[in-house]
N, C-alpha and C positions, 0 to 999 in steps of 0.2 A: 504494500499499500504505499509506503513510504517512497519507494523508487517510482511508482506511477505518479504520485502527487508532485514530487520534485521534477519530474521529467528526465533524470539522469542517475547514473549508478556511480558517479563519482562523489566521494565523502566530501569533498570541498565544495562541489555544486549543490550537494544537499544542505549544507550549512549555508550557504549563500542563498539558497531559496527560502530557507526559514527566516534569515536575517534581513531579506528584502521583501518579503511578503507582507501581506496585510489580512486582518481579519474583518470583514465586511466593511472594508474601507479604513479601518483603523489601523494606522502604521506603527502605534505607540509600542506595541508588544512584538511586532514582527509576525511570523507565523510559526510558531513552534508546533511541530507536528504532534506533540503530545496532546494538545486541544482537538486537532482534528482526526488523529488517528490512534484515540484512545484504546480502542478495540485491540488494535495491533500492538500497541505499548503493553497491554496486559497479557497477550499471548506470547509476546517476546519474553516478558519478565518470567512467566511460567516455564518457559522453554529454557530460559537461562538456569533457573532452578534444577530442571530436570537435567541438564547437559553437565552442571556442576556436580551432579550427584549428592546434592545436599538434601537435607530434610525440606519438604517432606517426600522427597523422590531419591532417597539413599537405600534402595535395597540392595545394590552390589555392595554397599560397605557395610550396612547393618551396624551401625555404631553403637546401638544401645545392646545388641547382643555380644558384639566383639569390641574390645576397647577401642581400636582404631582401624576396624575393617581390615582391609587387605594390606595395610602397612604395618600390622602387628609385629611382623619379624624384624622391622628397621629399629634402629635406635641410632641415638647421636645425629651426627651429620646428614646421614640419608634420610632419616626421619624427618629433620629440619627442612631438607630441600623438598621433600613431598609435601610438607605442610605449607611451606612458602609457596610452591606451585599452586596450591588449591586457593590459597587467597590471591595470587596475582592473576590466576585466570577470572576469579571474580571481579578483580579490577578492570581486566581487559573486556570484559562483557558490559561493565558499567560505562566503560568509555566508549563503546560501540553505541549503547543505548543513548548516552548523552549526545553523541553525534547524531543519531538518527532521529531523536524525538525531542531534545531539548536545545537545538541550534548549536550544540558543540561550543567552539572556542568564541564564537560571535555574540555580540549584542544586537537588537535590532538596529537596523540602518539608520532609522529616524533619529537614533540618539546621537549618533556621531559618525564621522567619516571611517569607514571600515579600514582604508589604508593608512590610517594614522600610525605613528610610531609609538603611541602610547599603547596601543593593542598588541605590540610585539611583547609588552610585559603584562599586561592585564589578561591577554588571551589564555595564556597557561592557567593563570590563577582562576579564571572563569570556568575553565575545563575541570580543574582539580576541585572546585566546590561542586559542580554538578556531578562528578564521579564520585564523591565522598556521600553525597545525598544517596545516589543510586546504590552504591555499595552498603550504605546503611540500610536501606529498604531489602537489599538481598539477604543480609544477615539478620535483618529483624524477622523475616520469613522464615529462615533456617532456624532460628532460635524459638520462634513461637507456635509453628504448628506440626501436627504429629505426623507420622510417617503414613504413607499409602501403602497398601498391599499391591503386589504386582499386577493383580487384575484390575483393581481400581485405577492404577495408573495407564493401563492400556485402555480402559474403557473411556477414561478421560480425554486421553489424546484423539482415539478414533471416532467417538461418537460425539465430543463436544469441540475439541479445540480445532480440528482440523475442519469441520463445516463451518464454523464461525468465521476462521481465517479465509476460507474460499468466499463467503458471503462478504467480508470485509474487501477482498480484492476485487470482486465484481461491483460492489457499491462504489468503491474509490474510481474503477475505471468509468463507470457509467457518469458520475458527478464530474469527472475530470473532462470527458467527452462533452457534457452537457453544458458546463460553465466554461 
């Protein structure tokens, strides 16, 4: 849906489309796709949780039964590298979500000139704040929700998430062509 709405698969183009866009003629917020693609954002965040293998989708790890799941046999530096890798992947997914749905490193074009040298400093700070917010959301879900059984996970994916995502893509396509 985001690619269809932005009209490009280039991440810089998606960020520019959000910063330069407007919502019902109001340019003060730009057009963060979180507002128009909230269904896609929800599905993306659920898919992130499932891909990370974190609660509520931690069947391969089963942390509550085995102390640390598949990395039980590791200790010291090897355990640390697996542990850091898990949290780094959550940060990478949060960065992708911030770029696709929150406008990435940019602020709305109505606020200032996007080519300003000030944004060479502020851009990474803005992006880091968005990553921290989405990372906090990912870990909030991880620490809050109980685990699904494998059959519940499959049923959720095949009977709920995939049909909703296809309807979202169809609706985005129709609205993009219509408007």
